[in-house]
A tleap script that builds the chain and sets N, CA, C and O, in Angstrom:
source leaprc.protein.ff14SB
mol = sequence {
  NMET SER ASN GLU LYS ILE LYS LEU PHE LEU
  VAL ASP ASP ASP ALA VAL PHE LEU LYS SER
  LEU GLU ILE GLU PHE LEU HIE HIE ALA ASP
  PHE ILE ILE GLU THR PHE ALA THR GLY GLU
  LEU CYS ILE GLU SER LEU SER HIE SER PRO
  ASP VAL ILE ILE LEU ASP TYR HIE LEU ASP
  GLY ILE ASN LYS ASN ALA MET ASN GLY MET
  GLN THR LEU GLY LYS ILE LYS LEU TYR ASN
  PRO ASP ILE PRO VAL VAL MET LEU SER SER
  GLN ASP LYS ILE ASP VAL ALA ILE ASN CYS
  MET HIE HIE ARG ALA PHE ASP TYR VAL VAL
  LYS SER GLU THR ALA PHE VAL ARG LEU GLN
  LYS ILE ILE THR THR ILE PHE ARG TYR LYS
  LYS MET GLU LYS GLU LEU LYS TRP TYR MET
  SER LYS CMET
}
set mol.1.N position { 152.869 148.717 67.511 }
set mol.1.CA position { 152.684 148.327 68.894 }
set mol.1.C position { 151.217 148.044 69.181 }
set mol.1.O position { 150.909 147.456 70.218 }
set mol.2.N position { 150.306 148.437 68.308 }
set mol.2.CA position { 148.887 148.310 68.584 }
set mol.2.C position { 148.430 146.856 68.688 }
set mol.2.O position { 147.505 146.564 69.445 }
set mol.3.N position { 149.061 145.926 67.938 }
set mol.3.CA position { 148.652 144.534 67.993 }
set mol.3.C position { 149.459 143.730 68.993 }
set mol.3.O position { 149.100 142.599 69.318 }
set mol.4.N position { 150.536 144.301 69.479 }
set mol.4.CA position { 151.394 143.606 70.425 }
set mol.4.C position { 150.975 143.921 71.851 }
set mol.4.O position { 150.497 145.013 72.158 }
set mol.5.N position { 151.171 142.926 72.712 }
set mol.5.CA position { 150.914 143.160 74.124 }
set mol.5.C position { 152.050 144.000 74.702 }
set mol.5.O position { 153.205 143.874 74.295 }
set mol.6.N position { 151.707 144.843 75.641 }
set mol.6.CA position { 152.710 145.660 76.319 }
set mol.6.C position { 153.360 144.806 77.397 }
set mol.6.O position { 152.675 144.187 78.212 }
set mol.7.N position { 154.696 144.778 77.396 }
set mol.7.CA position { 155.425 144.046 78.436 }
set mol.7.C position { 155.716 145.011 79.584 }
set mol.7.O position { 156.388 146.028 79.418 }
set mol.8.N position { 155.198 144.661 80.725 }
set mol.8.CA position { 155.262 145.515 81.902 }
set mol.8.C position { 156.063 144.822 82.999 }
set mol.8.O position { 155.772 143.681 83.358 }
set mol.9.N position { 157.072 145.510 83.531 }
set mol.9.CA position { 157.800 145.028 84.698 }
set mol.9.C position { 157.240 145.757 85.912 }
set mol.9.O position { 157.135 146.984 85.909 }
set mol.10.N position { 156.883 145.011 86.944 }
set mol.10.CA position { 156.449 145.582 88.210 }
set mol.10.C position { 157.506 145.210 89.246 }
set mol.10.O position { 157.822 144.034 89.424 }
set mol.11.N position { 158.057 146.231 89.935 }
set mol.11.CA position { 159.146 145.995 90.884 }
set mol.11.C position { 158.760 146.616 92.224 }
set mol.11.O position { 158.676 147.837 92.352 }
set mol.12.N position { 158.527 145.757 93.223 }
set mol.12.CA position { 158.150 146.251 94.548 }
set mol.12.C position { 158.465 145.178 95.581 }
set mol.12.O position { 158.222 143.994 95.345 }
set mol.13.N position { 159.004 145.584 96.719 }
set mol.13.CA position { 159.339 144.630 97.773 }
set mol.13.C position { 158.137 144.295 98.662 }
set mol.13.O position { 158.223 143.395 99.497 }
set mol.14.N position { 157.037 144.998 98.496 }
set mol.14.CA position { 155.807 144.714 99.235 }
set mol.14.C position { 155.016 143.687 98.428 }
set mol.14.O position { 154.361 144.030 97.443 }
set mol.15.N position { 155.081 142.421 98.853 }
set mol.15.CA position { 154.491 141.319 98.086 }
set mol.15.C position { 152.988 141.498 97.868 }
set mol.15.O position { 152.480 141.185 96.791 }
set mol.16.N position { 152.285 141.989 98.859 }
set mol.16.CA position { 150.833 142.168 98.748 }
set mol.16.C position { 150.511 143.259 97.730 }
set mol.16.O position { 149.644 143.076 96.876 }
set mol.17.N position { 151.208 144.394 97.818 }
set mol.17.CA position { 150.987 145.481 96.864 }
set mol.17.C position { 151.354 145.027 95.449 }
set mol.17.O position { 150.634 145.315 94.492 }
set mol.18.N position { 152.471 144.320 95.324 }
set mol.18.CA position { 152.933 143.842 94.024 }
set mol.18.C position { 151.893 142.918 93.389 }
set mol.18.O position { 151.583 143.052 92.205 }
set mol.19.N position { 151.358 141.989 94.168 }
set mol.19.CA position { 150.364 141.051 93.644 }
set mol.19.C position { 149.070 141.772 93.275 }
set mol.19.O position { 148.467 141.477 92.243 }
set mol.20.N position { 148.642 142.714 94.113 }
set mol.20.CA position { 147.401 143.437 93.802 }
set mol.20.C position { 147.559 144.281 92.540 }
set mol.20.O position { 146.621 144.390 91.750 }
set mol.21.N position { 148.727 144.874 92.343 }
set mol.21.CA position { 149.001 145.646 91.129 }
set mol.21.C position { 148.990 144.723 89.905 }
set mol.21.O position { 148.415 145.063 88.870 }
set mol.22.N position { 149.617 143.576 90.027 }
set mol.22.CA position { 149.635 142.613 88.928 }
set mol.22.C position { 148.209 142.176 88.564 }
set mol.22.O position { 147.858 142.117 87.385 }
set mol.23.N position { 147.405 141.877 89.561 }
set mol.23.CA position { 146.021 141.447 89.334 }
set mol.23.C position { 145.226 142.558 88.652 }
set mol.23.O position { 144.476 142.298 87.710 }
set mol.24.N position { 145.386 143.788 89.121 }
set mol.24.CA position { 144.682 144.931 88.516 }
set mol.24.C position { 145.034 145.077 87.035 }
set mol.24.O position { 144.148 145.238 86.196 }
set mol.25.N position { 146.326 145.020 86.720 }
set mol.25.CA position { 146.740 145.178 85.324 }
set mol.25.C position { 146.237 144.028 84.464 }
set mol.25.O position { 145.792 144.251 83.338 }
set mol.26.N position { 146.300 142.814 84.970 }
set mol.26.CA position { 145.827 141.666 84.195 }
set mol.26.C position { 144.316 141.707 84.006 }
set mol.26.O position { 143.805 141.266 82.977 }
set mol.27.N position { 143.608 142.230 84.988 }
set mol.27.CA position { 142.146 142.303 84.930 }
set mol.27.C position { 141.664 143.388 83.960 }
set mol.27.O position { 140.643 143.210 83.297 }
set mol.28.N position { 142.382 144.497 83.873 }
set mol.28.CA position { 141.919 145.653 83.102 }
set mol.28.C position { 142.519 145.796 81.704 }
set mol.28.O position { 142.028 146.586 80.897 }
set mol.29.N position { 143.560 145.048 81.420 }
set mol.29.CA position { 144.188 145.191 80.102 }
set mol.29.C position { 144.973 143.932 79.771 }
set mol.29.O position { 145.183 143.064 80.619 }
set mol.30.N position { 145.395 143.857 78.535 }
set mol.30.CA position { 146.097 142.679 78.044 }
set mol.30.C position { 147.600 142.932 78.047 }
set mol.30.O position { 148.179 143.293 77.023 }
set mol.31.N position { 148.226 142.740 79.203 }
set mol.31.CA position { 149.654 142.967 79.363 }
set mol.31.C position { 150.396 141.649 79.522 }
set mol.31.O position { 149.818 140.642 79.931 }
set mol.32.N position { 151.667 141.667 79.200 }
set mol.32.CA position { 152.587 140.616 79.631 }
set mol.32.C position { 153.287 141.211 80.844 }
set mol.32.O position { 153.918 142.263 80.742 }
set mol.33.N position { 153.182 140.555 81.976 }
set mol.33.CA position { 153.704 141.127 83.219 }
set mol.33.C position { 154.760 140.223 83.831 }
set mol.33.O position { 154.582 139.011 83.944 }
set mol.34.N position { 155.862 140.846 84.221 }
set mol.34.CA position { 156.885 140.171 85.023 }
set mol.34.C position { 157.012 140.959 86.310 }
set mol.34.O position { 157.087 142.187 86.293 }
set mol.35.N position { 157.035 140.238 87.440 }
set mol.35.CA position { 157.135 140.909 88.730 }
set mol.35.C position { 158.475 140.565 89.390 }
set mol.35.O position { 159.018 139.473 89.224 }
set mol.36.N position { 158.979 141.542 90.144 }
set mol.36.CA position { 160.264 141.385 90.815 }
set mol.36.C position { 160.189 142.006 92.207 }
set mol.36.O position { 159.611 143.078 92.388 }
set mol.37.N position { 160.780 141.323 93.188 }
set mol.37.CA position { 160.785 141.816 94.564 }
set mol.37.C position { 161.999 142.697 94.861 }
set mol.37.O position { 162.041 143.378 95.886 }
set mol.38.N position { 162.991 142.680 93.954 }
set mol.38.CA position { 164.187 143.510 94.160 }
set mol.38.C position { 164.605 144.165 92.853 }
set mol.38.O position { 164.264 143.702 91.764 }
set mol.39.N position { 165.343 145.241 92.988 }
set mol.39.CA position { 165.896 145.918 91.823 }
set mol.39.C position { 166.904 145.042 91.099 }
set mol.39.O position { 166.999 145.067 89.872 }
set mol.40.N position { 167.659 144.265 91.876 }
set mol.40.CA position { 168.661 143.388 91.282 }
set mol.40.C position { 168.018 142.381 90.325 }
set mol.40.O position { 168.532 142.135 89.234 }
set mol.41.N position { 166.887 141.802 90.744 }
set mol.41.CA position { 166.192 140.831 89.884 }
set mol.41.C position { 165.659 141.505 88.624 }
set mol.41.O position { 165.684 140.918 87.543 }
set mol.42.N position { 165.185 142.719 88.762 }
set mol.42.CA position { 164.710 143.481 87.600 }
set mol.42.C position { 165.855 143.715 86.615 }
set mol.42.O position { 165.710 143.477 85.417 }
set mol.43.N position { 166.995 144.184 87.130 }
set mol.43.CA position { 168.162 144.477 86.286 }
set mol.43.C position { 168.609 143.212 85.538 }
set mol.43.O position { 168.949 143.273 84.356 }
set mol.44.N position { 168.606 142.065 86.235 }
set mol.44.CA position { 169.015 140.805 85.607 }
set mol.44.C position { 168.091 140.413 84.456 }
set mol.44.O position { 168.486 139.641 83.582 }
set mol.45.N position { 166.869 140.936 84.447 }
set mol.45.CA position { 165.879 140.542 83.438 }
set mol.45.C position { 165.643 141.594 82.355 }
set mol.45.O position { 164.734 141.437 81.540 }
set mol.46.N position { 166.432 142.649 82.328 }
set mol.46.CA position { 166.224 143.712 81.336 }
set mol.46.C position { 166.343 143.208 79.896 }
set mol.46.O position { 165.806 143.827 78.977 }
set mol.47.N position { 167.036 142.102 79.696 }
set mol.47.CA position { 167.151 141.536 78.348 }
set mol.47.C position { 165.796 141.039 77.835 }
set mol.47.O position { 165.670 140.736 76.648 }
set mol.48.N position { 164.779 140.948 78.705 }
set mol.48.CA position { 163.426 140.555 78.291 }
set mol.48.C position { 162.686 141.714 77.621 }
set mol.48.O position { 161.537 141.561 77.207 }
set mol.49.N position { 163.328 142.848 77.515 }
set mol.49.CA position { 162.830 144.029 76.797 }
set mol.49.C position { 161.468 144.547 77.281 }
set mol.49.O position { 160.483 144.494 76.544 }
set mol.50.N position { 161.419 145.040 78.505 }
set mol.50.CA position { 160.146 145.616 78.982 }
set mol.50.C position { 159.808 146.896 78.220 }
set mol.50.O position { 160.698 147.649 77.825 }
set mol.51.N position { 158.514 147.133 78.020 }
set mol.51.CA position { 158.063 148.382 77.401 }
set mol.51.C position { 157.961 149.490 78.442 }
set mol.51.O position { 158.213 150.658 78.146 }
set mol.52.N position { 157.589 149.113 79.663 }
set mol.52.CA position { 157.444 150.053 80.770 }
set mol.52.C position { 157.840 149.334 82.055 }
set mol.52.O position { 157.581 148.143 82.222 }
set mol.53.N position { 158.476 150.084 82.966 }
set mol.53.CA position { 158.803 149.539 84.287 }
set mol.53.C position { 158.151 150.418 85.343 }
set mol.53.O position { 158.307 151.639 85.338 }
set mol.54.N position { 157.423 149.782 86.241 }
set mol.54.CA position { 156.858 150.480 87.402 }
set mol.54.C position { 157.708 150.046 88.589 }
set mol.54.O position { 157.769 148.865 88.931 }
set mol.55.N position { 158.360 151.024 89.209 }
set mol.55.CA position { 159.439 150.754 90.162 }
set mol.55.C position { 159.197 151.436 91.507 }
set mol.55.O position { 158.959 152.642 91.574 }
set mol.56.N position { 159.262 150.645 92.568 }
set mol.56.CA position { 159.126 151.180 93.927 }
set mol.56.C position { 160.352 152.025 94.276 }
set mol.56.O position { 161.470 151.721 93.861 }
set mol.57.N position { 160.126 153.066 95.028 }
set mol.57.CA position { 161.187 154.004 95.392 }
set mol.57.C position { 162.162 153.412 96.416 }
set mol.57.O position { 163.369 153.626 96.309 }
set mol.58.N position { 161.652 152.670 97.407 }
set mol.58.CA position { 162.517 152.198 98.503 }
set mol.58.C position { 163.186 150.852 98.236 }
set mol.58.O position { 164.414 150.779 98.197 }
set mol.59.N position { 162.423 149.806 98.056 }
set mol.59.CA position { 162.933 148.463 97.753 }
set mol.59.C position { 163.862 147.875 98.809 }
set mol.59.O position { 164.760 147.110 98.460 }
set mol.60.N position { 163.681 148.198 100.062 }
set mol.60.CA position { 164.575 147.634 101.087 }
set mol.60.C position { 163.841 146.757 102.109 }
set mol.60.O position { 164.378 146.465 103.177 }
set mol.61.N position { 162.626 146.344 101.781 }
set mol.61.CA position { 161.837 145.553 102.719 }
set mol.61.C position { 162.294 144.112 102.850 }
set mol.61.O position { 162.084 143.496 103.896 }
set mol.62.N position { 162.904 143.565 101.830 }
set mol.62.CA position { 163.333 142.170 101.859 }
set mol.62.C position { 164.782 142.078 102.336 }
set mol.62.O position { 165.126 141.231 103.160 }
set mol.63.N position { 165.609 142.951 101.809 }
set mol.63.CA position { 167.031 142.949 102.139 }
set mol.63.C position { 167.464 144.395 102.331 }
set mol.63.O position { 167.387 145.202 101.404 }
set mol.64.N position { 167.912 144.713 103.517 }
set mol.64.CA position { 168.311 146.099 103.828 }
set mol.64.C position { 169.493 146.565 102.978 }
set mol.64.O position { 169.716 147.766 102.831 }
set mol.65.N position { 170.253 145.617 102.419 }
set mol.65.CA position { 171.404 145.970 101.579 }
set mol.65.C position { 171.056 145.973 100.093 }
set mol.65.O position { 171.934 146.173 99.253 }
set mol.66.N position { 169.791 145.754 99.765 }
set mol.66.CA position { 169.377 145.726 98.363 }
set mol.66.C position { 169.473 147.128 97.763 }
set mol.66.O position { 169.451 148.130 98.479 }
set mol.67.N position { 169.579 147.178 96.435 }
set mol.67.CA position { 169.556 148.468 95.750 }
set mol.67.C position { 168.207 149.125 96.008 }
set mol.67.O position { 167.176 148.453 96.029 }
set mol.68.N position { 168.219 150.427 96.203 }
set mol.68.CA position { 166.943 151.133 96.330 }
set mol.68.C position { 166.417 151.474 94.929 }
set mol.68.O position { 167.071 151.191 93.925 }
set mol.69.N position { 165.254 152.071 94.878 }
set mol.69.CA position { 164.636 152.387 93.600 }
set mol.69.C position { 165.449 153.351 92.756 }
set mol.69.O position { 165.508 153.212 91.534 }
set mol.70.N position { 166.072 154.324 93.395 }
set mol.70.CA position { 166.864 155.299 92.636 }
set mol.70.C position { 168.106 154.647 92.019 }
set mol.70.O position { 168.470 154.953 90.884 }
set mol.71.N position { 168.751 153.752 92.766 }
set mol.71.CA position { 169.917 153.038 92.216 }
set mol.71.C position { 169.479 152.142 91.057 }
set mol.71.O position { 170.161 152.046 90.037 }
set mol.72.N position { 168.333 151.493 91.234 }
set mol.72.CA position { 167.798 150.635 90.179 }
set mol.72.C position { 167.455 151.459 88.940 }
set mol.72.O position { 167.759 151.058 87.816 }
set mol.73.N position { 166.819 152.614 89.151 }
set mol.73.CA position { 166.495 153.517 88.047 }
set mol.73.C position { 167.763 153.880 87.272 }
set mol.73.O position { 167.770 153.851 86.042 }
set mol.74.N position { 168.824 154.216 87.985 }
set mol.74.CA position { 170.092 154.566 87.339 }
set mol.74.C position { 170.630 153.447 86.474 }
set mol.74.O position { 171.100 153.689 85.363 }
set mol.75.N position { 170.565 152.219 86.975 }
set mol.75.CA position { 171.065 151.070 86.210 }
set mol.75.C position { 170.176 150.769 84.998 }
set mol.75.O position { 170.670 150.371 83.944 }
set mol.76.N position { 168.864 150.961 85.155 }
set mol.76.CA position { 167.954 150.771 84.011 }
set mol.76.C position { 168.304 151.773 82.920 }
set mol.76.O position { 168.393 151.415 81.746 }
set mol.77.N position { 168.501 153.025 83.309 }
set mol.77.CA position { 168.800 154.074 82.325 }
set mol.77.C position { 170.169 153.874 81.678 }
set mol.77.O position { 170.366 154.260 80.526 }
set mol.78.N position { 171.126 153.272 82.406 }
set mol.78.CA position { 172.413 152.928 81.797 }
set mol.78.C position { 172.237 151.810 80.772 }
set mol.78.O position { 172.871 151.822 79.717 }
set mol.79.N position { 171.389 150.861 81.082 }
set mol.79.CA position { 171.130 149.737 80.181 }
set mol.79.C position { 170.418 150.213 78.919 }
set mol.79.O position { 170.820 149.888 77.801 }
set mol.80.N position { 169.349 150.993 79.120 }
set mol.80.CA position { 168.589 151.529 77.979 }
set mol.80.C position { 167.858 152.791 78.440 }
set mol.80.O position { 166.856 152.707 79.151 }
set mol.81.N position { 168.362 153.961 78.033 }
set mol.81.CA position { 167.752 155.216 78.493 }
set mol.81.C position { 166.329 155.441 77.982 }
set mol.81.O position { 165.628 156.328 78.469 }
set mol.82.N position { 165.898 154.639 77.001 }
set mol.82.CA position { 164.569 154.838 76.412 }
set mol.82.C position { 163.454 154.050 77.100 }
set mol.82.O position { 162.284 154.222 76.757 }
set mol.83.N position { 163.791 153.194 78.061 }
set mol.83.CA position { 162.733 152.462 78.774 }
set mol.83.C position { 162.043 153.432 79.734 }
set mol.83.O position { 162.695 153.978 80.624 }
set mol.84.N position { 160.735 153.655 79.572 }
set mol.84.CA position { 160.029 154.532 80.509 }
set mol.84.C position { 159.895 153.855 81.875 }
set mol.84.O position { 159.453 152.710 81.975 }
set mol.85.N position { 160.284 154.582 82.916 }
set mol.85.CA position { 160.195 154.067 84.283 }
set mol.85.C position { 159.296 154.997 85.081 }
set mol.85.O position { 159.531 156.204 85.141 }
set mol.86.N position { 158.266 154.426 85.694 }
set mol.86.CA position { 157.363 155.181 86.559 }
set mol.86.C position { 157.696 154.786 87.992 }
set mol.86.O position { 157.634 153.612 88.356 }
set mol.87.N position { 158.046 155.774 88.791 }
set mol.87.CA position { 158.403 155.523 90.188 }
set mol.87.C position { 157.146 155.521 91.058 }
set mol.87.O position { 156.240 156.333 90.873 }
set mol.88.N position { 157.117 154.600 91.998 }
set mol.88.CA position { 156.017 154.477 92.959 }
set mol.88.C position { 156.566 154.661 94.361 }
set mol.88.O position { 157.633 154.141 94.686 }
set mol.89.N position { 155.849 155.390 95.188 }
set mol.89.CA position { 156.288 155.540 96.572 }
set mol.89.C position { 155.108 155.859 97.468 }
set mol.89.O position { 154.103 156.419 97.028 }
set mol.90.N position { 155.246 155.498 98.717 }
set mol.90.CA position { 154.224 155.873 99.695 }
set mol.90.C position { 154.468 157.303 100.186 }
set mol.90.O position { 153.646 157.864 100.910 }
set mol.91.N position { 155.590 157.883 99.791 }
set mol.91.CA position { 155.922 159.251 100.207 }
set mol.91.C position { 155.238 160.271 99.295 }
set mol.91.O position { 155.396 160.245 98.075 }
set mol.92.N position { 154.494 161.146 99.905 }
set mol.92.CA position { 153.821 162.208 99.160 }
set mol.92.C position { 154.612 163.504 99.346 }
set mol.92.O position { 154.097 164.505 99.844 }
set mol.93.N position { 155.876 163.449 98.931 }
set mol.93.CA position { 156.768 164.600 99.112 }
set mol.93.C position { 157.242 165.088 97.759 }
set mol.93.O position { 157.730 164.304 96.945 }
set mol.94.N position { 157.101 166.357 97.521 }
set mol.94.CA position { 157.460 166.940 96.223 }
set mol.94.C position { 158.953 166.786 95.929 }
set mol.94.O position { 159.331 166.587 94.775 }
set mol.95.N position { 159.806 166.875 96.950 }
set mol.95.CA position { 161.248 166.765 96.696 }
set mol.95.C position { 161.632 165.354 96.248 }
set mol.95.O position { 162.567 165.190 95.465 }
set mol.96.N position { 160.924 164.338 96.734 }
set mol.96.CA position { 161.170 162.967 96.287 }
set mol.96.C position { 160.758 162.830 94.816 }
set mol.96.O position { 161.486 162.251 94.009 }
set mol.97.N position { 159.600 163.364 94.488 }
set mol.97.CA position { 159.117 163.312 93.099 }
set mol.97.C position { 160.079 164.044 92.168 }
set mol.97.O position { 160.403 163.538 91.093 }
set mol.98.N position { 160.532 165.212 92.563 }
set mol.98.CA position { 161.462 166.000 91.743 }
set mol.98.C position { 162.771 165.248 91.545 }
set mol.98.O position { 163.327 165.242 90.447 }
set mol.99.N position { 163.261 164.618 92.601 }
set mol.99.CA position { 164.497 163.839 92.500 }
set mol.99.C position { 164.337 162.693 91.499 }
set mol.99.O position { 165.240 162.428 90.706 }
set mol.100.N position { 163.207 162.028 91.537 }
set mol.100.CA position { 162.944 160.932 90.586 }
set mol.100.C position { 162.942 161.452 89.152 }
set mol.100.O position { 163.543 160.850 88.262 }
set mol.101.N position { 162.265 162.569 88.939 }
set mol.101.CA position { 162.184 163.141 87.601 }
set mol.101.C position { 163.561 163.621 87.132 }
set mol.101.O position { 163.906 163.501 85.957 }
set mol.102.N position { 164.332 164.161 88.060 }
set mol.102.CA position { 165.690 164.618 87.749 }
set mol.102.C position { 166.555 163.445 87.262 }
set mol.102.O position { 167.455 163.628 86.442 }
set mol.103.N position { 166.273 162.253 87.773 }
set mol.103.CA position { 167.018 161.055 87.381 }
set mol.103.C position { 166.337 160.306 86.238 }
set mol.103.O position { 166.559 159.111 86.043 }
set mol.104.N position { 165.508 161.022 85.488 }
set mol.104.CA position { 164.894 160.566 84.242 }
set mol.104.C position { 163.790 159.528 84.406 }
set mol.104.O position { 163.571 158.705 83.517 }
set mol.105.N position { 163.091 159.565 85.549 }
set mol.105.CA position { 161.870 158.770 85.651 }
set mol.105.C position { 160.835 159.448 84.755 }
set mol.105.O position { 160.847 160.671 84.614 }
set mol.106.N position { 159.951 158.675 84.156 }
set mol.106.CA position { 158.913 159.250 83.306 }
set mol.106.C position { 157.871 159.983 84.143 }
set mol.106.O position { 157.361 161.033 83.750 }
set mol.107.N position { 157.564 159.403 85.312 }
set mol.107.CA position { 156.565 160.017 86.205 }
set mol.107.C position { 156.739 159.443 87.601 }
set mol.107.O position { 157.530 158.527 87.824 }
set mol.108.N position { 155.989 159.998 88.522 }
set mol.108.CA position { 156.043 159.614 89.938 }
set mol.108.C position { 154.612 159.472 90.434 }
set mol.108.O position { 153.790 160.370 90.249 }
set mol.109.N position { 154.318 158.334 91.068 }
set mol.109.CA position { 152.967 158.079 91.562 }
set mol.109.C position { 153.036 157.713 93.036 }
set mol.109.O position { 153.849 156.885 93.446 }
set mol.110.N position { 152.178 158.337 93.825 }
set mol.110.CA position { 152.080 158.018 95.250 }
set mol.110.C position { 151.171 156.804 95.406 }
set mol.110.O position { 150.088 156.747 94.824 }
set mol.111.N position { 151.625 155.831 96.202 }
set mol.111.CA position { 150.812 154.645 96.466 }
set mol.111.C position { 149.560 155.072 97.234 }
set mol.111.O position { 149.636 155.611 98.338 }
set mol.112.N position { 148.426 154.817 96.621 }
set mol.112.CA position { 147.151 155.171 97.241 }
set mol.112.C position { 146.065 154.365 96.561 }
set mol.112.O position { 146.348 153.529 95.703 }
set mol.113.N position { 144.829 154.615 96.940 }
set mol.113.CA position { 143.723 153.890 96.303 }
set mol.113.C position { 143.522 154.308 94.845 }
set mol.113.O position { 142.850 153.599 94.096 }
set mol.114.N position { 144.088 155.439 94.429 }
set mol.114.CA position { 143.964 155.892 93.036 }
set mol.114.C position { 145.223 155.603 92.203 }
set mol.114.O position { 145.284 155.977 91.032 }
set mol.115.N position { 146.217 154.946 92.791 }
set mol.115.CA position { 147.492 154.716 92.107 }
set mol.115.C position { 147.312 153.916 90.813 }
set mol.115.O position { 147.922 154.243 89.795 }
set mol.116.N position { 146.485 152.878 90.847 }
set mol.116.CA position { 146.327 152.047 89.656 }
set mol.116.C position { 145.745 152.843 88.495 }
set mol.116.O position { 146.230 152.737 87.368 }
set mol.117.N position { 144.713 153.635 88.755 }
set mol.117.CA position { 144.091 154.443 87.698 }
set mol.117.C position { 145.111 155.415 87.122 }
set mol.117.O position { 145.180 155.609 85.909 }
set mol.118.N position { 145.889 156.013 87.986 }
set mol.118.CA position { 146.915 156.950 87.541 }
set mol.118.C position { 147.971 156.233 86.682 }
set mol.118.O position { 148.403 156.757 85.656 }
set mol.119.N position { 148.373 155.048 87.108 }
set mol.119.CA position { 149.353 154.272 86.339 }
set mol.119.C position { 148.811 153.908 84.957 }
set mol.119.O position { 149.541 153.968 83.967 }
set mol.120.N position { 147.545 153.537 84.888 }
set mol.120.CA position { 146.925 153.231 83.592 }
set mol.120.C position { 146.993 154.436 82.661 }
set mol.120.O position { 147.334 154.301 81.486 }
set mol.121.N position { 146.670 155.609 83.186 }
set mol.121.CA position { 146.695 156.827 82.372 }
set mol.121.C position { 148.110 157.149 81.909 }
set mol.121.O position { 148.311 157.579 80.773 }
set mol.122.N position { 149.081 156.945 82.774 }
set mol.122.CA position { 150.477 157.220 82.426 }
set mol.122.C position { 150.937 156.280 81.310 }
set mol.122.O position { 151.592 156.719 80.365 }
set mol.123.N position { 150.602 154.998 81.413 }
set mol.123.CA position { 150.994 154.036 80.388 }
set mol.123.C position { 150.353 154.402 79.051 }
set mol.123.O position { 151.005 154.313 78.011 }
set mol.124.N position { 149.095 154.810 79.067 }
set mol.124.CA position { 148.424 155.265 77.845 }
set mol.124.C position { 149.170 156.456 77.251 }
set mol.124.O position { 149.387 156.515 76.041 }
set mol.125.N position { 149.558 157.391 78.087 }
set mol.125.CA position { 150.307 158.571 77.639 }
set mol.125.C position { 151.644 158.172 77.028 }
set mol.125.O position { 152.039 158.709 75.993 }
set mol.126.N position { 152.340 157.238 77.659 }
set mol.126.CA position { 153.638 156.778 77.146 }
set mol.126.C position { 153.480 156.254 75.723 }
set mol.126.O position { 154.278 156.584 74.846 }
set mol.127.N position { 152.453 155.440 75.492 }
set mol.127.CA position { 152.307 154.838 74.170 }
set mol.127.C position { 151.736 155.804 73.148 }
set mol.127.O position { 151.997 155.662 71.953 }
set mol.128.N position { 150.977 156.763 73.586 }
set mol.128.CA position { 150.522 157.814 72.671 }
set mol.128.C position { 151.741 158.624 72.219 }
set mol.128.O position { 151.869 158.959 71.041 }
set mol.129.N position { 152.623 158.931 73.151 }
set mol.129.CA position { 153.841 159.681 72.853 }
set mol.129.C position { 154.742 158.885 71.903 }
set mol.129.O position { 155.276 159.444 70.945 }
set mol.130.N position { 154.914 157.578 72.165 }
set mol.130.CA position { 155.755 156.747 71.298 }
set mol.130.C position { 155.191 156.681 69.887 }
set mol.130.O position { 155.945 156.694 68.915 }
set mol.131.N position { 153.876 156.611 69.771 }
set mol.131.CA position { 153.234 156.561 68.454 }
set mol.131.C position { 153.474 157.881 67.713 }
set mol.131.O position { 153.794 157.878 66.524 }
set mol.132.N position { 153.322 159.000 68.411 }
set mol.132.CA position { 153.560 160.306 67.779 }
set mol.132.C position { 155.014 160.423 67.331 }
set mol.132.O position { 155.296 160.948 66.254 }
set mol.133.N position { 155.936 159.931 68.161 }
set mol.133.CA position { 157.354 159.973 67.833 }
set mol.133.C position { 157.637 159.177 66.556 }
set mol.133.O position { 158.383 159.626 65.686 }
set mol.134.N position { 157.035 158.003 66.457 }
set mol.134.CA position { 157.209 157.144 65.290 }
set mol.134.C position { 156.644 157.822 64.040 }
set mol.134.O position { 157.275 157.799 62.983 }
set mol.135.N position { 155.463 158.423 64.156 }
set mol.135.CA position { 154.848 159.114 63.026 }
set mol.135.C position { 155.681 160.312 62.589 }
set mol.135.O position { 155.810 160.575 61.393 }
set mol.136.N position { 156.240 161.030 63.538 }
set mol.136.CA position { 157.081 162.172 63.212 }
set mol.136.C position { 158.349 161.724 62.461 }
set mol.136.O position { 158.755 162.356 61.486 }
set mol.137.N position { 158.963 160.638 62.922 }
set mol.137.CA position { 160.151 160.119 62.234 }
set mol.137.C position { 159.793 159.718 60.798 }
set mol.137.O position { 160.546 159.999 59.865 }
set mol.138.N position { 158.656 159.070 60.629 }
set mol.138.CA position { 158.212 158.662 59.296 }
set mol.138.C position { 157.996 159.909 58.423 }
set mol.138.O position { 158.442 159.956 57.277 }
set mol.139.N position { 157.321 160.894 58.968 }
set mol.139.CA position { 157.037 162.135 58.234 }
set mol.139.C position { 158.333 162.832 57.837 }
set mol.139.O position { 158.476 163.286 56.702 }
set mol.140.N position { 159.286 162.919 58.782 }
set mol.140.CA position { 160.565 163.591 58.507 }
set mol.140.C position { 161.363 162.834 57.441 }
set mol.140.O position { 162.087 163.447 56.657 }
set mol.141.N position { 161.232 161.512 57.413 }
set mol.141.CA position { 161.967 160.744 56.405 }
set mol.141.C position { 161.403 160.947 55.001 }
set mol.141.O position { 162.091 160.685 54.014 }
set mol.142.N position { 160.155 161.414 54.904 }
set mol.142.CA position { 159.516 161.634 53.603 }
set mol.142.C position { 159.805 163.027 53.055 }
set mol.142.O position { 159.518 163.309 51.892 }
set mol.143.N position { 160.359 163.879 53.871 }
set mol.143.CA position { 160.630 165.259 53.435 }
set mol.143.C position { 161.864 165.353 52.570 }
set mol.143.O position { 162.225 166.442 52.125 }
savepdb mol mol.pdb
quit
């Protein structure tokens, strides 16, 4: 994975936040980025094999009947339980974060001025973990 670009899906119904997040990631690292305004559009594109998905918790700003972030998370995990999903929300509530983690989100980030830095660190952690997992499998196969 070290020579390959990381494919990142950004899913948020707030167009301004979504664009600023995309610009930040493109400016600070070499990612392939696909952006989606709804969970439905994200789900339709899962065949593009994202490495990480950053997903808004609410997702009802464009269409009140759209899937919310938790429903989208569930469908992503049904499609492929190994795709790391980081939930984003403007809610700074521990019960919301716990609920996300209970539904197998990799992490939960509150939308703030430090959200991008936190997301960068989380993505680094995800790939460090994947590398360790790969090395462990290789080591176990040699035993």
